[in-house]
C-alpha positions as CSV (number, residue, x, y, z in Angstrom):
1,M,15.8,-18.0,14.0
2,F,14.2,-17.1,10.8
3,D,15.3,-15.6,7.4
4,L,12.5,-13.2,6.8
5,F,12.7,-11.2,3.6
6,P,10.5,-8.2,3.2
7,T,9.8,-9.0,-0.4
8,V,8.6,-12.5,0.5
9,L,5.2,-11.3,1.6
10,F,4.1,-8.7,-0.9
11,P,3.7,-8.4,-3.8
12,F,4.8,-12.0,-4.5
13,Q,1.5,-13.4,-3.3
14,N,-0.9,-15.3,-5.4
15,S,-3.9,-13.3,-6.6
16,Q,-6.5,-15.1,-4.4
17,Q,-4.5,-14.7,-1.2
18,S,-3.9,-11.1,-1.9
19,K,-7.6,-10.3,-2.3
20,E,-8.5,-12.1,0.9
21,K,-6.1,-10.5,3.2
22,Q,-3.1,-8.3,2.5
23,T,-0.2,-9.0,4.7
24,H,2.1,-6.3,5.9
25,M,5.7,-6.0,6.9
26,M,7.5,-3.4,9.1
27,P,6.6,0.2,8.3
28,S,8.8,1.7,5.5
29,P,8.7,4.8,3.4
30,P,5.9,4.7,0.8
31,K,7.2,3.5,-2.5
32,E,7.1,5.8,-5.4
33,Q,4.7,4.7,-8.1
34,N,6.1,3.9,-11.6
35,N,3.4,6.1,-13.0
36,P,3.8,9.7,-11.8
37,L,0.7,11.6,-10.9
38,P,0.7,14.7,-13.2
39,Q,-1.3,17.6,-12.0
40,T,-4.7,18.3,-13.4
41,N,-7.2,21.0,-12.8
42,A,-9.6,18.4,-11.4
43,Q,-11.4,19.4,-8.3
44,D,-13.3,17.3,-5.9
45,T,-17.1,17.5,-6.1
46,C,-19.6,16.0,-3.6
47,S,-22.6,14.6,-5.5
48,K,-24.0,12.4,-2.9
49,K,-26.2,13.6,0.1
50,H,-24.8,13.4,3.6
51,T,-26.6,13.3,6.8
52,K,-25.7,14.3,10.4
53,D,-24.8,10.6,11.1
54,D,-21.9,10.7,8.7
55,F,-18.5,10.2,10.2
56,C,-16.4,13.2,10.5
57,A,-19.2,15.6,9.6
58,V,-18.8,18.8,11.6
59,T,-21.3,21.7,11.4
60,I,-19.5,25.1,11.7
61,S,-21.4,28.2,13.0
62,E,-21.6,31.1,10.5
63,T,-20.6,33.5,13.3
64,S,-17.2,33.2,15.0
65,P,-14.5,35.3,16.6
66,N,-11.8,37.0,14.5
67,L,-10.0,34.3,12.5
68,M,-6.3,33.9,11.8
69,R,-5.5,34.9,8.3
70,Y,-4.2,31.9,6.5
71,I,-2.4,32.2,3.1
72,G,-1.8,29.7,0.3
73,L,1.3,28.4,-1.5
74,E,2.0,29.1,-5.2
75,N,2.0,26.0,-7.5
76,Q,5.2,26.1,-9.5
77,G,3.8,23.7,-12.0
78,A,2.9,20.3,-10.4
79,T,3.8,20.9,-6.8
80,C,0.4,20.6,-5.2
81,Y,1.7,17.5,-3.3
82,L,4.5,19.5,-1.7
83,N,2.1,22.6,-1.0
84,T,-0.2,20.2,0.8
85,V,2.5,18.5,2.9
86,L,3.9,21.9,3.9
87,Q,0.5,23.2,5.0
88,I,-0.2,20.3,7.2
89,L,3.3,20.5,8.8
90,F,2.7,24.3,9.4
91,R,-0.6,23.6,11.0
92,T,0.9,21.0,13.3
93,E,1.7,23.3,16.2
94,E,4.5,21.1,17.8
95,F,6.3,20.7,14.6
96,R,6.1,24.5,13.9
97,E,7.5,25.4,17.3
98,A,10.3,22.8,16.9
99,V,11.3,24.4,13.6
100,E,11.4,27.8,15.2
101,R,13.6,26.5,18.1
102,N,16.0,24.6,15.8
103,V,16.7,27.5,13.4
104,M,18.5,29.2,16.3
105,N,20.9,26.3,16.3
106,K,24.0,27.1,14.2
107,S,24.3,23.4,13.3
108,S,20.8,23.3,12.0
109,S,20.5,21.8,8.6
110,T,19.7,23.9,5.5
111,I,16.2,22.3,4.9
112,N,15.4,23.3,8.5
113,N,16.2,26.9,7.6
114,R,14.3,26.9,4.4
115,I,11.2,25.5,6.2
116,A,11.6,28.0,9.0
117,Q,11.7,30.9,6.4
118,L,8.5,29.6,4.7
119,F,6.7,29.3,8.1
120,E,7.6,32.9,8.8
121,H,5.9,34.0,5.6
122,L,2.9,31.9,6.4
123,K,2.6,33.3,9.9
124,S,3.1,36.9,8.8
125,G,-0.1,36.9,6.6
126,E,1.4,39.8,4.7
127,R,0.8,38.4,1.3
128,N,-2.0,36.3,-0.1
129,T,0.4,33.6,-1.2
130,A,3.9,32.4,-0.4
131,T,6.5,30.6,-2.6
132,T,8.2,27.3,-2.0
133,E,11.0,27.9,-4.6
134,E,13.8,27.7,-2.0
135,I,12.5,24.3,-0.7
136,T,12.1,22.9,-4.1
137,A,15.6,24.0,-4.9
138,E,17.0,22.4,-1.7
139,L,15.2,19.1,-2.4
140,K,16.2,19.2,-6.0
141,I,12.5,18.8,-7.1
142,N,11.4,18.8,-10.7
143,V,8.5,21.2,-10.4
144,H,6.9,19.9,-13.5
145,K,6.7,16.3,-12.3
146,Q,3.9,15.2,-10.1
147,E,5.1,13.2,-7.0
148,D,3.4,11.4,-4.2
149,A,2.5,13.3,-1.0
150,A,3.1,10.4,1.4
151,K,6.6,10.0,-0.1
152,Y,7.4,13.6,0.3
153,L,6.1,13.8,3.9
154,Q,8.5,10.9,4.7
155,K,11.3,12.6,2.8
156,I,11.1,15.8,4.7
157,L,10.7,14.1,8.1
158,N,13.9,12.1,7.3
159,K,15.8,15.3,6.3
160,V,14.9,17.6,9.2
161,T,16.7,17.2,12.6
162,P,15.4,14.5,14.9
163,E,14.3,17.1,17.4
164,I,11.9,18.4,14.8
165,S,10.5,15.2,13.4
166,K,10.2,13.3,16.8
167,I,6.6,14.1,17.3
168,F,5.7,11.9,14.3
169,Q,8.0,9.1,15.2
170,G,6.7,5.9,16.8
171,R,8.2,2.4,17.5
172,M,6.8,-0.8,15.9
173,A,7.6,-4.3,17.0
174,Q,7.1,-7.3,14.7
175,T,7.2,-10.8,16.2
176,T,7.6,-13.8,14.0
177,I,6.7,-17.2,15.6
178,C,7.4,-20.5,14.0
179,I,4.4,-22.9,14.3
180,N,6.1,-26.2,14.8
181,P,4.5,-28.4,17.4
182,A,7.5,-30.8,17.4
183,K,10.0,-28.1,18.4
184,E,9.9,-25.0,20.6
185,H,12.2,-22.1,20.0
186,E,12.5,-18.4,20.8
187,P,10.3,-16.1,18.4
188,L,12.1,-13.5,16.3
189,K,11.4,-9.9,17.3
190,Q,12.3,-6.9,15.3
191,V,11.7,-3.2,16.3
192,K,11.8,-0.3,14.0
193,T,10.8,3.3,14.1
194,F,8.3,4.8,11.7
195,F,6.7,8.1,10.7
196,T,3.6,6.7,8.8
197,L,1.6,3.6,8.9
198,S,0.3,2.3,5.5
199,I,-3.3,1.0,6.0
200,S,-4.9,-1.3,3.6
201,L,-8.4,-0.7,2.3
202,D,-8.9,-4.2,1.2
203,S,-12.1,-5.0,2.9
204,E,-15.8,-5.2,2.1
205,P,-17.7,-1.9,2.1
206,P,-18.5,0.1,4.2
207,V,-14.7,0.6,4.8
208,H,-14.4,1.9,8.3
209,M,-10.9,3.3,9.2
210,Q,-10.9,2.2,12.9
211,K,-11.5,-1.4,11.6
212,C,-8.9,-1.2,9.1
213,F,-6.4,0.3,11.7
214,D,-7.2,-2.6,14.1
215,S,-6.8,-5.1,11.3
216,Y,-3.2,-4.0,10.8
217,F,-2.3,-5.4,14.2
218,A,-4.3,-8.7,13.9
219,P,-2.1,-11.9,13.8
220,I,-1.2,-13.1,10.4
221,I,-0.7,-16.8,9.6
222,M,1.7,-17.5,6.8
223,C,1.1,-21.0,5.4
224,G,0.9,-22.7,2.0
225,E,3.5,-23.0,-0.7
226,D,3.7,-19.2,-1.4
227,Q,3.5,-18.1,2.1
228,E,5.7,-20.1,4.4
229,V,8.9,-18.6,5.8
230,Y,12.2,-20.4,6.1
231,C,13.2,-21.2,9.8
232,K,16.9,-21.7,10.5
233,S,16.2,-23.8,13.6
234,C,13.9,-26.2,11.8
235,E,16.0,-26.0,8.6
236,M,13.0,-25.8,6.4
237,M,10.1,-23.7,5.2
238,M,7.5,-23.5,8.0
239,K,4.1,-22.2,8.8
240,T,4.5,-19.0,10.9
241,K,2.5,-16.4,12.7
242,I,3.4,-12.7,12.5
243,I,2.3,-10.2,15.1
244,S,2.7,-6.5,14.9
245,S,2.4,-4.2,17.8
246,L,3.1,-0.6,18.9
247,Q,5.9,-0.3,21.5
248,E,5.7,3.5,21.5
249,V,3.0,5.7,20.0
250,P,3.8,9.0,18.4
251,S,2.4,12.4,19.4
252,V,1.0,12.7,15.9
253,L,-0.1,9.6,14.1
254,V,-0.1,9.6,10.3
255,L,-2.2,7.0,8.5
256,H,-1.3,6.5,4.8
257,L,-4.3,5.0,3.1
258,E,-3.2,2.6,0.4
259,R,-5.2,3.9,-2.5
260,F,-2.6,3.0,-5.2
261,E,-2.4,-0.8,-5.1
262,F,-1.2,-3.6,-7.4
263,D,-4.0,-5.4,-9.2
264,Y,-3.0,-9.1,-9.9
265,D,-5.7,-9.4,-12.5
266,T,-4.4,-6.6,-14.7
267,M,-0.7,-6.8,-13.4
268,C,-0.5,-3.1,-12.9
269,Y,-1.1,-0.4,-10.3
270,V,-4.7,1.0,-9.9
271,K,-6.3,3.6,-7.6
272,N,-8.7,2.3,-5.0
273,Y,-11.7,4.7,-5.0
274,S,-13.4,3.3,-1.9
275,S,-15.4,5.6,0.3
276,V,-13.9,5.4,3.8
277,Q,-15.7,6.2,7.0
278,I,-13.3,8.4,9.0
279,P,-14.0,8.8,12.7
280,L,-13.1,12.0,14.5
281,Q,-11.4,10.0,17.1
282,L,-9.2,6.9,16.8
283,S,-8.6,4.4,19.5
284,V,-4.9,3.2,19.6
285,K,-3.5,0.5,21.8
286,E,0.1,0.1,22.9
287,E,1.9,-3.2,23.3
288,A,1.9,-2.7,27.1
289,G,-2.0,-2.6,27.0
290,V,-2.3,1.2,27.3
291,N,-5.2,2.7,25.4
292,H,-4.9,6.1,23.7
293,T,-7.3,8.4,22.0
294,Y,-6.3,10.4,19.0
295,D,-8.2,13.5,17.5
296,L,-8.4,14.0,13.6
297,Y,-7.0,17.4,12.6
298,A,-5.9,17.1,9.0
299,I,-6.6,15.2,5.8
300,V,-4.6,15.1,2.7
301,N,-6.8,14.3,-0.3
302,H,-6.0,13.1,-3.8
303,S,-8.6,13.7,-6.5
304,G,-8.5,12.2,-10.0
305,S,-6.8,9.0,-11.2
306,L,-3.5,7.2,-11.0
307,N,-2.4,8.9,-14.2
308,G,-3.6,12.4,-13.4
309,G,-4.6,13.9,-10.1
310,H,-4.5,16.8,-7.7
311,Y,-3.6,17.0,-3.9
312,Y,-5.3,19.4,-1.4
313,A,-5.6,19.5,2.3
314,D,-8.4,19.9,4.8
315,I,-7.1,21.2,8.2
316,K,-9.0,21.9,11.4
317,D,-8.2,24.7,14.0
318,E,-10.2,25.9,17.0
319,N,-12.7,27.8,14.7
320,G,-13.3,24.9,12.3
321,W,-12.2,23.3,9.1
322,Y,-10.3,25.0,6.3
323,R,-9.4,23.9,2.7
324,F,-5.8,24.6,1.6
325,D,-5.8,24.2,-2.2
326,D,-2.5,25.6,-3.5
327,S,-2.8,29.4,-3.5
328,V,-6.6,29.3,-2.4
329,V,-7.6,28.9,1.3
330,Y,-11.2,29.0,2.4
331,R,-13.3,28.1,5.4
332,L,-15.7,25.2,5.1
333,E,-19.1,25.9,6.5
334,M,-19.8,22.2,6.9
335,Y,-17.0,19.7,6.7
336,I,-17.6,16.4,4.9
337,P,-14.5,14.3,4.3
338,S,-13.7,13.7,0.7
339,D,-13.9,10.1,-0.7
340,E,-10.4,10.8,-1.9
341,A,-8.8,10.9,1.6
342,Y,-5.1,9.7,1.3
343,L,-3.3,10.7,4.5
344,L,-5.0,11.1,7.9
345,L,-3.2,13.0,10.7
346,Y,-4.4,12.5,14.3
347,K,-3.1,14.2,17.5
348,K,-2.8,12.2,20.7
349,C,-5.0,13.5,23.5
350,E,-2.8,14.3,26.4
351,F,-5.7,14.0,28.9
352,I,-8.5,11.6,28.0
353,S,-11.0,13.7,30.0
354,K,-10.5,16.6,27.7
355,C,-11.3,14.6,24.6
356,L,-14.9,14.6,23.4
357,I,-16.0,11.2,22.4
358,Y,-17.6,11.1,19.0
359,V,-20.8,9.1,18.9
C-alpha cells in the first residue's frame, strides 16, 4: 500500500521536471488564483489569417430559417465569468430540462430555483437582457471582484441537486503501482467522480487538444529524489507508475485548459497564451476499452492577462455559432475559435453513425 499525498506531485517538483512533463493527480475543483482577474473592456481580436484547414472553422450560411432569439446577461460590475457560465449551462439542453423538472420538487434547493427563474427569463426573450442579481445574492458573490469561470462552474454544479448536475459527472480511476522487482504486491486504486478535467498545455507547438487529452491518460513514472512515493509494503520511497483511466464517461465532457500556471523561473503564476488546435470532435476511451465520440458545442474564452481579463462564450446551436458577451449576443458568420479558449464543452454522441467525422 502507498501513502500518496496530492501535494507531493505538484507544485513541489523541480523546475526541469515540471517543464518536461507535468504530472497530474485525481480531478479536483480548479484552484482559485492568488491574483484575481479584474474585468477589463478588452475584447478579443483576430489578427492572423485563417484557412479552411483550421481546426474548428465552421462556415455559416447567410440565409437560414427563423432563429431563436437569445438574450444577454447584465454585467453587475465584474461578473462576466458568471454570465458566461450561466449561458453555457442554459444552452446545455439536458441541464436546462433537469432544472425545469427539479423546480417542481418542493425539496429543491434555493440555487435550483434561482437558476430556474433565470432560465425562464432567457427562454421568454421578452427583454434584451436578464439580470443575475438573485443568483449573485444566493452565492454571496462580490460583484466587483473578478473570479475564475472554471471555479464557478464547479461551484454551481456542486450546489445544485445531483439529478441536475449528473450529466457533467464522470468517474476517474487512478492506479498507483510500486516498481520493485524484488517484491510483488497489489497496486493501489482510487476512484473519484469529477465534473471537469484540467488539461495541461505544456507541450511543443502546435498544441493539439486531442493530443493533450490523450497525454492526460499516459502512464507517469515517478522516480528520482523529488518524485518517488513512499510504499508501506516496501517501507521506503519507491519508484512508482501512475495510470489514470475513465471508468465512466459523462454525457457532457468539460475540459479545463490550464492557462494559468506556476512558473518556476519567476516563482509566480503566469498565463499561457498558447494557440490550441481544437477539433470539432474528440475521441474518448473508457477503461473497458469502449471508444466514444464527443461533439464540441461551447467554448468559454478568457481574453487579457492574469491580472486583468474578460470572459465570453461561443456557443453552437442547430443554426450555427453565437457569441455571448455579457448583455450582447450576436451570430458569427464564420466561427474561428479564439486563441484564448479556456473551457471546452463536448457532448457525447449517442449514436456514432449520426456524428459527422471532421477531417
